[in-house]
C-alpha positions as MATLAB code, in Angstrom:
seq = 'MRIVVQVKLLPSPEVKAALKATLSAANDAANWLSPHAQNRENDRDRSRSALQSLAYAELKARGLSAQPALHVIRKVADAYSTRKANLAAGNHGSKDSARYRRIAGRPVRFRRDAAHAYDDRCLSWQYDARTVSIWTTAGRIRGVRFVCSPEALQLIREKRQGESDLIHRDGAWFLVAGCEVPAAQVNSTPSGWIGVDLGIVNIATTSDEGGSFAGAELNKYRRRQIRIRAELQACGTKSAKRKLRRRARREARHAANVNHIISKRIVAEAERTGRGIGLEDLTGIRERVRLRKPQRAALHSWAFAQLTAFIRYKAERAGVPLVRVDPSCTSRMCSWCGHTEQANRATRELFACRACGVVAHADHNAARNIRVRAEFVWAAVSRPHAADASGVQLQARPWRAGQLTGRTH';
ca = [
       1.439    4.794   11.993;
      -1.431    7.145   12.734;
      -2.295   10.035   10.430;
      -5.258   12.390   10.375;
      -7.508   13.131    7.422;
      -9.647   16.252    7.257;
     -12.935   16.536    5.377;
     -15.070   19.649    5.008;
     -18.736   19.537    5.937;
     -21.375   21.321    3.846;
     -24.204   21.793    6.368;
     -27.371   23.790    5.812;
     -27.988   26.883    7.978;
     -30.207   24.834   10.306;
     -27.543   22.147   10.680;
     -24.890   24.802   11.304;
     -26.969   26.203   14.160;
     -27.356   22.707   15.644;
     -23.635   21.978   15.374;
     -22.758   25.324   16.953;
     -25.173   24.700   19.829;
     -23.646   21.243   20.315;
     -20.095   22.562   20.576;
     -21.235   25.280   22.973;
     -23.065   22.779   25.178;
     -20.105   20.381   25.279;
     -17.564   23.078   26.108;
     -19.839   24.785   28.624;
     -20.113   21.404   30.349;
     -16.301   21.046   30.263;
     -15.928   24.527   31.798;
     -18.419   23.549   34.515;
     -16.458   20.383   35.317;
     -12.992   21.944   35.131;
     -13.158   23.878   38.478;
     -14.298   20.700   40.216;
     -11.266   18.891   38.796;
      -9.009   21.786   39.841;
     -10.229   21.538   43.439;
      -9.506   17.818   43.732;
      -6.753   17.019   46.199;
      -4.498   14.886   43.995;
      -4.026   13.795   40.416;
      -5.692   10.439   41.004;
      -8.935   12.262   41.779;
      -8.665   13.957   38.356;
      -8.600   10.681   36.428;
     -11.319    9.764   33.971;
     -12.929    7.236   36.297;
     -12.913    9.623   39.275;
     -14.427   12.487   37.263;
     -17.004   10.145   35.754;
     -18.251    9.183   39.230;
     -18.409   12.864   40.132;
     -20.031   14.423   37.085;
     -21.692   11.868   34.809;
     -25.209   12.370   36.155;
     -24.919   16.160   36.066;
     -23.663   16.137   32.481;
     -26.598   13.969   31.444;
     -28.906   16.465   33.164;
     -27.310   19.244   31.086;
     -28.659   17.656   27.904;
     -25.702   15.528   26.846;
     -26.204   11.928   25.814;
     -24.148    9.148   27.359;
     -21.221    9.085   24.918;
     -20.885   12.890   24.562;
     -20.894   13.153   28.375;
     -18.070   10.609   28.569;
     -16.119   12.513   25.907;
     -16.430   15.725   27.940;
     -15.100   13.915   31.015;
     -12.170   12.535   29.006;
     -11.442   15.963   27.545;
     -11.189   17.517   31.008;
      -9.116   14.660   32.451;
      -6.726   14.742   29.489;
      -6.406   18.520   29.733;
      -5.236   18.261   33.348;
      -2.848   15.442   32.471;
      -1.369   17.594   29.713;
      -1.066   20.566   32.060;
       0.694   18.423   34.637;
       3.181   17.175   32.025;
       3.894   20.709   30.782;
       4.442   21.995   34.307;
       6.764   19.106   35.107;
       8.731   19.690   31.894;
       9.236   23.367   32.753;
       7.287   24.609   29.749;
       5.576   27.208   31.952;
       8.655   28.310   33.857;
      10.127   27.232   37.177;
       7.969   26.348   40.179;
       8.608   29.685   41.860;
       7.764   31.767   38.773;
       4.590   33.828   38.559;
       3.554   32.147   35.310;
       3.873   28.665   36.815;
       1.779   29.612   39.848;
      -0.837   31.330   37.683;
      -1.309   28.330   35.385;
      -1.188   25.748   38.166;
      -3.556   27.716   40.377;
      -6.485   28.239   38.052;
      -8.836   25.846   36.240;
      -8.264   24.904   32.634;
     -10.607   26.832   30.348;
     -12.148   25.634   27.073;
     -13.261   27.846   24.204;
     -16.972   27.628   23.394;
     -16.139   26.524   19.852;
     -13.336   24.113   20.792;
     -13.308   20.761   18.998;
     -15.437   17.893   20.274;
     -14.706   14.186   19.797;
     -17.170   11.728   18.243;
     -16.993    7.949   18.233;
     -18.909    5.518   16.022;
     -21.944    5.607   18.318;
     -22.384    9.339   17.697;
     -21.093    9.601   14.135;
     -21.498    7.306   11.146;
     -20.085    7.662    7.633;
     -21.865    6.956    4.350;
     -18.887    6.842    2.001;
     -20.664    6.286   -1.298;
     -23.104    9.126   -0.683;
     -20.371   11.258    0.932;
     -22.580   12.103    3.894;
     -22.407   11.643    7.653;
     -24.969   11.103   10.360;
     -24.014   13.067   13.470;
     -25.385   13.515   16.988;
     -26.320   17.032   18.132;
     -28.155   18.433   21.107;
     -31.113   18.889   18.729;
     -31.113   15.173   17.910;
     -29.470   12.956   15.319;
     -28.970   14.716   11.978;
     -28.554   12.562    8.882;
     -27.387   13.296    5.361;
     -24.835   16.009    6.166;
     -22.662   16.232    3.062;
     -18.866   16.373    3.123;
     -16.186   16.913    0.491;
     -12.602   15.694    0.293;
     -10.068   14.397   -2.192;
     -10.416   10.836   -3.594;
      -7.228    9.850   -1.730;
      -8.623   11.133    1.570;
     -11.918    9.319    0.994;
     -10.101    6.053    0.344;
      -8.034    6.465    3.509;
     -11.133    7.101    5.632;
     -13.016    4.206    4.063;
     -10.207    1.669    4.509;
      -8.065    2.861    7.432;
     -10.240    4.956    9.745;
     -10.008    3.929   13.401;
     -11.060    5.543   16.649;
     -12.637    8.919   17.174;
     -13.228   11.842   14.825;
     -13.159   15.492   15.905;
     -15.746   18.088   14.930;
     -13.985   21.422   14.325;
     -15.403   24.898   13.659;
     -12.786   27.173   12.102;
     -13.120   30.452   10.213;
     -16.838   29.917    9.729;
     -16.390   26.444    8.184;
     -17.031   22.994    9.645;
     -14.627   20.082    9.437;
     -14.340   16.499   10.589;
     -10.850   15.215   11.360;
     -10.622   11.422   11.324;
      -7.737    9.338   12.623;
      -6.451    6.628   10.290;
      -4.059    3.778   11.069;
      -1.780    3.306    8.074;
       0.788    0.498    8.170;
       4.295    1.883    7.943;
       6.456    0.568    5.138;
       9.370   -1.676    6.006;
      12.367    0.525    6.716;
      15.299    0.166    4.365;
      17.871   -1.270    6.801;
      20.755   -1.038    4.317;
      20.639    2.472    2.838;
      23.087    3.136    0.032;
      23.924    6.532    1.505;
      22.454    9.538    3.261;
      20.971   12.895    2.428;
      21.874   15.559    4.953;
      19.271   18.308    5.352;
      20.213   21.708    6.787;
      17.226   23.806    7.898;
      17.305   27.593    7.777;
      15.325   30.787    7.367;
      16.727   32.265    4.138;
      17.005   28.784    2.603;
      14.235   26.726    4.177;
      16.083   23.472    3.495;
      19.389   22.655    1.836;
      20.403   19.072    1.083;
      23.873   17.618    0.736;
      23.212   16.936   -2.967;
      24.405   19.468   -5.494;
      21.622   21.914   -6.299;
      19.458   20.658   -3.443;
      18.430   24.044   -2.084;
      14.865   25.154   -1.347;
      14.973   28.933   -1.090;
      12.739   30.715    1.370;
      12.883   34.137   -0.271;
       9.339   33.918   -1.639;
       7.930   32.662    1.651;
       9.723   35.381    3.633;
       8.478   37.992    1.153;
       4.951   36.640    1.573;
       5.261   36.814    5.371;
       6.484   40.412    5.299;
       3.524   41.341    3.093;
       1.095   39.630    5.497;
       2.631   41.464    8.466;
       2.246   44.785    6.652;
      -1.391   44.088    5.715;
      -2.266   42.994    9.261;
      -0.668   46.128   10.701;
      -2.642   48.344    8.317;
      -5.950   46.621    9.137;
      -5.269   46.741   12.879;
      -4.442   50.449   12.656;
      -7.689   51.072   10.778;
      -9.796   49.463   13.505;
     -13.145   49.608   11.667;
     -15.670   46.762   11.640;
     -14.832   46.079    8.016;
     -11.124   45.880    8.846;
     -11.831   43.449   11.699;
     -13.885   41.255    9.358;
     -10.994   41.194    6.906;
      -8.584   40.304    9.700;
     -10.779   37.359   10.679;
     -10.937   36.172    7.064;
      -7.169   36.397    6.782;
      -6.579   34.494   10.016;
      -4.229   31.548    9.619;
      -3.758   32.291    5.907;
      -0.008   32.645    6.417;
       0.127   29.384    8.389;
      -1.723   27.511    5.631;
       0.629   28.908    2.996;
       3.710   27.938    5.022;
       2.304   24.441    5.594;
       1.779   24.011    1.856;
       5.391   25.037    1.176;
       6.632   22.609    3.833;
       4.565   19.797    2.332;
       6.111   20.403   -1.087;
       9.669   20.517    0.275;
       9.268   17.425    2.451;
       7.700   15.456   -0.382;
      10.609   16.236   -2.713;
      13.249   15.327   -0.126;
      11.605   12.027    0.786;
      10.927   11.147   -2.858;
      14.592   11.675   -3.739;
      15.732    9.553   -0.798;
      13.305    6.784   -1.730;
      14.308    6.870   -5.387;
      18.017    6.575   -4.623;
      17.696    4.135   -1.704;
      19.234    6.546    0.800;
      18.341    7.678    4.290;
      17.723   11.210    5.602;
      19.707   13.008    8.283;
      18.099   15.954   10.096;
      19.329   18.359   12.745;
      17.847   17.932   16.204;
      16.651   21.506   16.771;
      14.575   20.817   19.876;
      14.495   23.900   22.095;
      16.333   26.143   19.633;
      14.031   29.104   20.324;
      15.020   29.027   23.987;
      18.727   28.562   23.255;
      19.224   31.183   20.557;
      19.709   34.842   21.512;
      18.696   37.282   18.783;
      18.124   40.989   18.368;
      14.542   42.170   18.429;
      14.141   42.559   14.611;
      15.285   38.940   14.155;
      12.893   37.377   16.647;
       9.815   37.524   14.426;
      11.641   35.649   11.660;
      12.784   32.936   14.078;
       9.411   32.438   15.743;
       7.570   32.257   12.401;
      10.072   29.679   11.166;
       8.066   26.413   10.967;
      11.070   24.071   11.150;
       9.272   21.751   13.603;
       6.425   21.361   11.130;
       8.806   20.666    8.250;
      10.629   18.089   10.370;
       7.324   16.418   11.258;
       6.292   16.307    7.594;
       9.599   14.743    6.573;
       9.381   12.235    9.415;
       5.922   10.879    8.661;
       6.463   10.861    4.888;
       9.722    8.972    5.399;
       7.951    6.483    7.653;
       5.269    5.850    5.043;
       7.923    5.363    2.353;
      10.214    3.148    4.462;
      13.062    5.684    4.321;
      15.359    5.589    7.386;
      15.640    8.906    9.237;
      18.017    9.939   12.027;
      18.387   13.122   14.070;
      21.890   14.435   14.717;
      23.516   17.036   16.945;
      23.510   20.369   15.053;
      26.433   21.903   16.962;
      29.178   23.389   14.783;
      27.728   22.047   11.523;
      28.038   25.529   10.038;
      31.605   26.054   11.315;
      33.145   22.676   10.448;
      34.706   22.041    7.069;
      33.056   19.014    5.492;
      36.201   18.379    3.433;
      38.989   18.441    6.069;
      37.082   18.570    9.382;
      38.666   21.829   10.582;
      36.298   23.706   12.904;
      36.609   27.428   13.487;
      34.140   30.283   13.825;
      36.039   32.284   11.229;
      35.278   29.581    8.636;
      31.818   31.103    8.310;
      32.838   34.202    6.401;
      29.284   35.425    5.778;
      25.815   33.986    6.109;
      26.083   32.369    2.665;
      29.849   31.859    2.287;
      31.960   29.155    3.927;
      35.751   29.458    3.548;
      37.897   26.949    5.424;
      40.927   28.552    7.093;
      42.831   25.243    6.980;
      42.356   23.692    3.529;
      41.062   26.782    1.706;
      37.907   25.181    0.290;
      35.106   27.631   -0.510;
      31.471   26.509   -0.577;
      27.939   27.625    0.147;
      27.568   27.643    3.926;
      24.255   25.753    3.988;
      25.526   23.100    1.582;
      28.632   22.620    3.728;
      26.430   22.205    6.827;
      24.237   19.671    5.007;
      27.350   17.642    4.126;
      28.355   17.596    7.795;
      24.859   16.452    8.755;
      25.096   13.672    6.182;
      28.364   12.411    7.714;
      26.951   12.549   11.230;
      23.870   10.639   10.074;
      26.133    7.868    8.768;
      27.854    7.550   12.153;
      24.597    7.701   14.131;
      22.984    5.033   11.939;
      26.028    2.796   12.236;
      26.143    3.225   16.012;
      22.437    2.395   16.362;
      22.028   -0.358   13.763;
      25.518   -1.899   14.020;
      26.865   -0.925   17.469;
      29.806   -3.358   17.277;
      30.852   -2.489   13.740;
      34.123   -0.706   13.105;
      35.172    1.582   10.320;
      37.975    0.898    7.849;
      40.634    2.142   10.268;
      39.469   -0.204   13.022;
      38.055    2.584   15.187;
      34.747    1.874   16.914;
      31.964    3.974   15.339;
      30.451    6.370   17.849;
      27.132    8.213   17.740;
      28.876   11.594   18.206;
      32.496   11.240   17.105;
      32.688   14.929   16.173;
      32.745   15.882   19.856;
      36.401   14.947   19.932;
      37.000   16.015   16.355;
      37.389   12.415   15.151;
      35.924   11.974   11.681;
      38.193    9.242   10.363;
      36.861    6.964    7.694;
      34.408    9.545    6.309;
      33.089    9.371    2.791;
      32.336   12.452    0.711;
];
């Protein structure tokens, strides 16, 4: 499995100026090449090899060395491939929409401080000294110090493969290195499953008793950040704008830290008990859900995709099996008797089954349903010809027909 490791550079003012000039030169070259790629007749003419024949000499004349010039060509070619995939997937609207035509009809643009890729010919690491030697438009600069955790240093030393990206963010410089880490052998015979229900008030709730990770503090933090940003934007002074820049992405970093903590605890518990993890497949939920205007900000700041990604890669590293299940009706179905009705969800927090009378926390009930569905999905995928105790073939989505025979609680 591939993971990325970030280290922070500690360049001198002269080195900072050289790095900034290098990023500007690389992205200016990409912006020069992008209109030429846009005007090509077909996608084949926008491939790396086609653009290299077109622009390599010109990029060298612009002051880029051989490898940086090739990286600029690859960046532009990959950007058009990504745009093509997004247009085909409908991520920019239908073909007859104004947004689709606007994006498809203009060249891809690159920020002047956008990241630039380095391979081992342009960047070398001195692990013991914790320095790097890096190519710039002002020449090769050696002895640039970097800092990182001991774990990150060990990963880079032992597992680093491929390119590293130079990133300028919030006035600081970073190198992001890709590392190939062998995934642990997946536990093919889990002793059970942990269902995980994702939400806004409770960020994650597991099917275990007491397995709730409340989001009250994070939501309170977000409301405070929104209020501070609004006050600074209303002020409009140069000092307020400087403070806004310093506070940029602070909320995102805080939310990522919370998601790391939650995902680590869930995966550690699954690994300790020899169980697998069941997650809701929430792909496209922002497009499917219809909310009132005051609720939209909470939904769109909800980093459930990030939390899911963290759980997925941590589970892969630990050898914990993970399955995604259909989230439909998990909050309306009774995990004790299987009765499904909208009225079962009495309030946001309270679940009260109209059939068997059981009362439970709504998120915990949903997590129990996810756990059961994960059992069926895993059985259908890993043992497609197996049958449950009643002799009924296990299906990946038996709840569609309301059949949950042979469940365990």
